[in-house]
C-alpha positions as CSV (number, residue, x, y, z in Angstrom):
1,M,-10.2,-11.5,10.4
2,N,-11.2,-11.9,14.0
3,H,-9.6,-15.3,14.1
4,L,-6.3,-13.8,12.7
5,I,-6.5,-10.9,15.2
6,E,-6.9,-13.3,18.1
7,Q,-4.2,-15.7,16.8
8,K,-1.7,-12.8,16.6
9,G,-2.6,-11.4,20.0
10,F,-4.2,-8.2,18.9
11,G,-7.7,-8.8,20.3
12,D,-7.4,-6.0,22.8
13,S,-6.4,-3.3,20.2
14,I,-8.1,-4.2,16.9
15,I,-11.9,-4.5,16.6
16,C,-13.4,-6.1,13.5
17,D,-17.1,-6.2,12.7
18,S,-19.2,-7.2,9.7
19,A,-22.2,-5.6,8.1
20,G,-24.1,-6.0,4.9
21,T,-25.3,-3.3,2.6
22,S,-28.9,-4.7,2.2
23,S,-31.5,-5.4,4.8
24,Y,-32.8,-8.8,3.7
25,H,-30.5,-11.0,5.9
26,I,-30.7,-8.9,9.1
27,G,-30.5,-11.2,12.1
28,S,-29.6,-14.2,10.1
29,L,-26.7,-16.5,11.0
30,P,-23.9,-16.9,8.4
31,D,-24.7,-19.2,5.4
32,R,-24.5,-22.8,6.5
33,R,-22.2,-23.6,3.6
34,M,-19.8,-20.8,4.6
35,M,-19.9,-22.0,8.2
36,A,-19.1,-25.6,7.1
37,A,-16.2,-24.4,4.9
38,A,-14.9,-22.3,7.7
39,K,-15.2,-25.1,10.2
40,Q,-13.1,-27.4,8.1
41,R,-10.2,-24.8,8.5
42,G,-10.8,-24.4,12.3
43,L,-12.5,-21.1,11.9
44,L,-15.6,-20.3,13.9
45,M,-18.2,-18.0,12.2
46,Q,-20.0,-15.9,14.9
47,G,-22.5,-13.2,14.9
48,R,-25.7,-12.4,13.0
49,A,-26.2,-10.2,10.0
50,R,-26.7,-6.5,10.4
51,Q,-26.9,-3.7,8.0
52,F,-24.2,-1.1,7.5
53,S,-25.3,2.3,8.9
54,E,-24.0,5.9,8.8
55,M,-22.9,5.5,12.4
56,D,-20.3,3.0,11.3
57,F,-18.4,5.7,9.6
58,D,-17.7,7.2,13.0
59,E,-17.3,3.9,14.8
60,F,-14.6,2.4,12.6
61,D,-11.3,3.6,11.2
62,L,-11.6,1.5,8.0
63,I,-14.6,0.3,6.1
64,L,-14.0,-2.6,3.7
65,A,-16.4,-3.5,0.8
66,M,-16.4,-6.9,-0.7
67,D,-17.2,-5.7,-4.2
68,R,-17.7,-2.5,-6.2
69,D,-21.5,-2.6,-5.7
70,N,-21.1,-2.7,-2.0
71,Y,-18.5,0.1,-2.2
72,R,-21.0,2.3,-4.1
73,S,-23.7,1.5,-1.6
74,I,-21.5,2.4,1.4
75,C,-20.3,5.6,-0.3
76,S,-23.9,6.6,-1.1
77,L,-24.5,7.0,2.7
78,D,-21.6,9.4,2.9
79,Q,-23.3,12.3,1.0
80,G,-20.6,14.9,1.8
81,G,-17.7,12.6,1.1
82,K,-16.3,13.1,4.6
83,Y,-15.5,9.5,5.1
84,R,-14.6,8.4,1.5
85,D,-10.9,7.8,2.5
86,K,-12.0,5.2,5.0
87,V,-13.8,3.1,2.4
88,K,-11.6,0.5,0.6
89,L,-12.1,-2.7,-1.3
90,M,-11.2,-5.9,0.6
91,C,-9.1,-7.3,-2.3
92,D,-6.9,-4.1,-2.2
93,F,-5.1,-6.0,0.6
94,C,-4.5,-9.3,-1.3
95,S,-0.9,-10.3,-2.1
96,Q,-1.4,-13.8,-3.5
97,Y,-4.6,-13.3,-5.5
98,S,-5.2,-10.8,-8.3
99,E,-9.0,-10.6,-7.8
100,R,-10.3,-7.1,-7.4
101,E,-13.6,-8.1,-5.8
102,V,-14.7,-10.9,-3.5
103,P,-17.1,-13.1,-5.6
104,D,-20.5,-14.0,-4.1
105,P,-20.5,-17.8,-3.6
106,Y,-24.2,-17.9,-2.6
107,Y,-25.4,-19.5,-5.8
108,G,-22.4,-21.7,-6.4
109,G,-21.3,-25.0,-4.9
110,S,-19.0,-25.6,-1.9
111,E,-15.9,-24.8,-3.9
112,G,-17.0,-21.2,-4.3
113,F,-17.1,-20.9,-0.5
114,N,-13.6,-22.4,-0.2
115,Y,-12.3,-20.0,-2.8
116,V,-13.8,-17.0,-1.0
117,I,-12.2,-18.2,2.3
118,D,-8.8,-18.5,0.5
119,L,-9.2,-15.0,-0.9
120,L,-10.3,-13.5,2.4
121,E,-7.5,-15.2,4.3
122,D,-5.0,-13.6,1.9
123,A,-6.7,-10.2,2.1
124,C,-6.9,-10.4,5.9
125,Q,-3.3,-11.2,6.3
126,G,-2.4,-8.2,4.1
127,L,-4.9,-6.0,6.0
128,L,-3.4,-6.9,9.3
129,Q,0.1,-6.3,8.0
130,S,-1.0,-2.9,6.7
131,I,-2.5,-2.0,10.1
132,L,0.7,-3.0,11.9
133,D,2.8,-1.0,9.4
134,Q,0.7,2.1,10.0
135,Q,1.0,1.7,13.7
136,Q,4.8,1.4,13.4
137,L,4.8,4.7,11.3
138,R,2.8,6.5,14.0
139,M,5.1,5.3,16.7
140,H,8.1,6.6,14.9
141,S,6.6,9.9,13.9
């Protein structure tokens, strides 16, 4: 998503971050197989793993979960349901793929990582378009 944001010239107005719902990878680099698959497409994977926290609800306008388990984990931190409308599934923004969840490629081969990148590229393009559409609506309201 950050690559797409920079490519389209929105780096100053859209901030994207990544966080996991469990603690066992905190501080780790992205999976080497994902980094290799991304590199083949000219994408640079940056950052280290961090865990999603309640503060993220206030920090971000939109919280995206890769699958329903992550969605439930995120929503469980929002005891009062105050932020529930901010939490969506990433695949809700896909236009070319019918997947409802991003599969975990961790235990599969390299093709699983390539498929996840294809899926996420589709979802990220739809997400960026959705953000731009919402900004247009706000400007005309």
